[in-house]
C-alpha positions in Angstrom: 7.1 -1.3 4.2 9.4 1.7 4.1 8.4 2.8 0.6 6.5 5.9 1.7 2.9 4.6 1.5 1.6 6.4 4.5 3.6 9.7 4.1 2.9 9.9 0.3 -0.8 8.9 0.9 -1.4 11.6 3.4 0.1 14.3 1.2 -1.5 13.0 -1.9 -5.0 13.0 -0.4 -4.6 16.6 0.6 -3.5 17.6 -2.9 -6.3 15.7 -4.5 -8.8 17.0 -2.0 -9.7 13.5 -1.0 -9.9 11.8 2.4 -7.2 9.5 3.6 -7.5 6.1 5.3 -4.8 3.7 6.4 -5.7 0.0 6.5 -3.5 -0.6 9.6 -5.3 2.2 11.5 -8.7 0.6 10.6 -7.4 -2.8 11.9 -6.1 -1.3 15.1 -9.4 0.6 15.7 -11.6 -2.5 15.0 -9.5 -4.9 17.1 -8.6 -2.3 19.7 -5.0 -3.5 19.7 -1.8 -2.5 18.0 -0.6 -4.4 15.0 2.4 -5.7 16.9 0.1 -7.2 19.5 -2.0 -8.9 16.9 1.1 -10.5 15.3 2.6 -11.5 18.7 -0.6 -12.9 20.2 -2.5 -14.2 17.2 0.0 -14.6 14.4 0.2 -13.4 10.9 -2.7 -15.4 9.5 -5.2 -13.7 12.0 -3.7 -10.3 11.0 -4.1 -11.1 7.3 -7.8 -12.0 7.9 -8.4 -8.7 9.8 -6.6 -6.9 6.9 -8.9 -8.5 4.3 -12.0 -7.4 6.4 -10.6 -3.9 6.5 -10.0 -3.9 2.8 -13.5 -5.1 2.1 -14.8 -2.2 4.3 -12.7 0.7 2.8 -12.7 -0.5 -0.8 -16.3 0.8 -1.0 -15.3 4.4 0.1 -15.5 7.0 -2.6 -12.9 9.8 -3.1 -10.3 8.3 -0.7 -6.6 7.6 -0.9 -6.2 4.3 0.8 -2.9 3.2 2.2 -2.3 -0.5 2.8 0.4 -2.6 4.3 2.9 -4.2 1.9 1.4 -7.7 2.6 -2.1 -6.8 1.5 -1.2 -8.1 -1.9 -0.7 -11.6 -0.6 -4.4 -12.2 -0.9 -5.6 -11.7 -4.5 -9.1 -10.9 -3.3 -7.6 -7.7 -1.6 -6.1 -6.4 -4.8 -9.3 -7.2 -6.8 -11.5 -5.4 -4.2 -9.2 -2.3 -4.3 -9.2 -2.2 -8.1 -13.1 -2.4 -8.3 -13.4 1.3 -7.4 -9.9 2.7 -7.7 -6.5 2.7 -9.2 -3.8 0.7 -7.3 -0.3 2.1 -7.1 2.5 0.1 -5.7 5.3 2.1 -4.2 8.7 0.4 -4.3 12.2 1.0 -3.1 15.5 -0.8 -3.1 16.2 -3.1 -0.1 18.9 -0.8 1.1 16.6 2.2 1.0 13.9 0.3 2.8 16.4 -0.8 5.5 17.6 2.8 5.9 14.0 4.1 6.3 12.8 1.4 8.8 15.9 0.2 10.7 15.1 2.5 13.6 11.4 1.4 13.9 10.6 -1.1 16.5 7.0 -1.5 15.5 7.7 -3.6 12.4 6.8 -7.2 13.4 8.1 -8.8 10.3 11.5 -7.3 10.8 12.1 -8.5 14.3 14.7 -11.0 13.0 18.5 -11.3 13.4 19.2 -10.1 9.9 16.6 -7.5 8.9 18.3 -6.7 5.6 18.1 -10.4 4.5 14.4 -10.4 5.6 13.7 -7.4 3.5 15.4 -8.9 0.4 13.5 -12.2 0.9 10.2 -10.5 1.4 10.6 -8.3 -1.7 11.6 -11.4 -3.8 8.6 -13.4 -2.6 6.1 -10.5 -3.0 7.4 -9.0 -6.3 5.0 -11.2 -8.4 2.1 -9.9 -6.2 3.3 -6.3 -6.4 3.4 -6.5 -10.2 -0.4 -6.9 -10.2 -0.8 -3.2 -9.2 -2.1 -0.9 -11.9 1.1 1.2 -11.6 4.5 0.8 -9.8 6.4 3.8 -8.6 10.0 3.5 -7.4 10.5 6.0 -4.5 14.2 5.4 -4.0 16.0 8.8 -4.1 12.9 10.7 -4.9 11.3 13.5 -2.9 7.6 13.4 -1.8 6.9 16.1 -4.4 8.4 14.0 -7.2 6.5 10.9 -6.2 3.2 12.7 -5.8 3.6 14.6 -9.1 4.1 11.3 -10.9 1.1 9.6 -9.2 -1.2 12.6 -9.9 -0.2 12.7 -13.6 -1.0 9.0 -13.9 -4.2 9.3 -11.9 -5.5 12.2 -14.0 -4.6 10.5 -17.2 -6.2 7.2 -16.1 -9.4 9.1 -15.0 -9.6 10.8 -18.4 -9.4 7.4 -20.1 -12.1 6.0 -18.0 -14.4 8.9 -18.8 -13.8 8.8 -22.6 -16.3 6.7 -24.5 -14.8 3.8 -26.3 -15.0 4.7 -30.0 -14.9 1.9 -32.5 -14.0 2.6 -36.1 -15.3 0.5 -39.0 
């Protein structure tokens, strides 16, 4: 949360001439409820199940930039599904930068705590081993959208070339 996934994803999809989909939007459309209501009324576990169902649906899409919530990595099956047909980038930022970006948002259910900064630090520490399973990690702290997108595009094109090149074995 607050690392730029949605903003970068939308801009990146336009530059790559791909379609864009946000997992949270898929969840809200399928459940016909906002994410905050799902958390408030049903709890995080129900939300995580809906998230997994949405990942299973969109992971089959071709030529899409898919934006996920930061907790999608908590279920290994989600990361595996996303990696089947694509490259997974994890956008990161310092806790201070995340706090600065999201402190004015009231729609962040996991930050409705007395000490949001401490919550951010705790979540990052707990999730870091999961985030490390992404194909690539990009730190967005202090970087413009253009810098972030340029870096992702460079990696994406390089990765695509490697996948197309035949594996040559030398005797």
